[in-house]
Structure formats: C-alpha cells, structure tokens
N, C-alpha and C positions, 0 to 999 in steps of 0.2 A: 548678690541676687536675693530678692525678697522671697519669702515663703509662698506668697500668693501667686507669684510668677511661676513657681516650680510646681505647685499643686495642680493635679489634673481635675479633680472633682471635689467640690465642697460638701456634697451631700453626706458622705461618710463621716467627715469631720464634724459636721453639724449634729449628726446623730450621737456621736461620742460626746460632744459638748453637752447635749441635752441629758445624757446619762450621768455625766459628772455633776451637773447642776442638781439633778434629782437626788443623787447620793449625798451631796453636800447638805441639802435640805433635811434628808433623813438623819444625817449625822447630827445636825443641830437639834433636831427634835429628840433624838436619843440622849444627847447630853442634858437637855432640859428635863426629860422624863426621869433620868437617874436622880435628879434632885427633887423633882416634883412628887415622886412616889411617897416621900416622907410627909408631905402635906395632905395629899388626897390620893389615896391608893385607887379608889374607884375610877376617878377621872384619868389617872395615869394609865390604868389598865385599858380603859376605853380608847384612849389615844393610841396606845400600842396596838390595839386590835385594828384600828383604822389603817395603821402602817402595814400590818400583816395582811389585811384583806386587799391591799392595793395589788393590781395586776402587774405592776412593774417590779415589785419586790420578789415575785415568784421567779424572776430570771436569775436570782442569786440564791440558790437553795441552801447554802451553808448559813447565810445571814437569816434566811427565812426560818430555819430550824432554831437558831439562837433566839429569835424574837418569839417563836411559839413557846419555847421553854420558859422564857421570861414571863410570858402571858399566863402560863399555868401557875406560877408561884407568886404572882404580883401581890395578891392580898395576904398571903401567908408569911412571906419573908421579903420585906422591902430591901434589905441589904443584898440578898441574892439577886433580886430584880435589878438593882443598881449595878451590880457587878456584871450581870449579863448585858445590860445596856452599854457599859463601857467596853465589853468584849465585842459587841456589835460595832461600836465606833472604831475599834482597832481593825476589824474586818473591812469596814467601809474605807478606812484609810489605805489599806492594801489594795482594794479594788480600784480606788481613785488613782493610785500611783500606776497601776497596770494600764488603766484606760488612758492616762496621760502619755505613757510610753507608746501605746498603740496609736494615739493621735499624732504624736511626733513622727512615727514611722509613716503614717499616711501623708502628713503634711510635707515632710522633707524628702521622704523616700530613702532608700538605701544608698543611692548614689551620692547624696549630699550630706551624709551623716557626719563626716569629719572633714569639712572643706579646709584646704590649706590656703594661707594668705598668698595672694599673687598668682595662684594657679586657677585656671578655668576648668571646671568639670564638664565633660561632654559625654 
C-alpha cells in the first residue's frame, strides 16, 4: 500500500516539509557564512542578522541563541563565529532529523510502522 493511500491529511505533512526546506536553506547559508566571515566580516554579520531577524527562526530558541551569540562576536573573532555557525548547522541537522521522524509518523501512522510481507494491516 502506498503512503498517499494511508495518509489522512496532507496539510500537516506539507507544513513539516516547508519547515524542513527552510532549515535546509538556513543550513546552507550558515555553511557559507562560516567561510565568508574571513573575506568580509561586515557582510557576513549583516547576512547573519537577516537570519536572526526572520520570524521563522524564532520558533527554534536554541538555534536563535547560537546565532545571536555569533552575531555579537562576528567582527571581533571570525574563528569563533565560524565555530558557532558550524554549531548551528549541527543543531539544524538534529532538528531536521526530528522533523523527518515526525513527518514519517504522520504519513504512515503507528499502525503501518513495521509492515510484514504478506500480511494485511487493518
């Protein structure tokens, strides 16, 4: 049986997919900023501030705190800024994996978690 035949509602799954896409974009930006800080600290700090001021990032307070801390030391210590960017990337990877597990639970449900071959789940 296909997952789209089992799923009851696609709205929740689509919201989770949008969150995952947003976090992937932020992760790519942070990876870039960790390297870009050594070329232009002022522009890297401005880009980091745009990420911080986004309303979506406030939903993740631990990530928000890491980025605020990175913003405070961006011009003083580029090495610490890069380290904090990579720390944020690790946090985002954890958030994405938990969102994917949640999406799988919504999509397949608890009933179809481990289907056995040849048996019909009802």
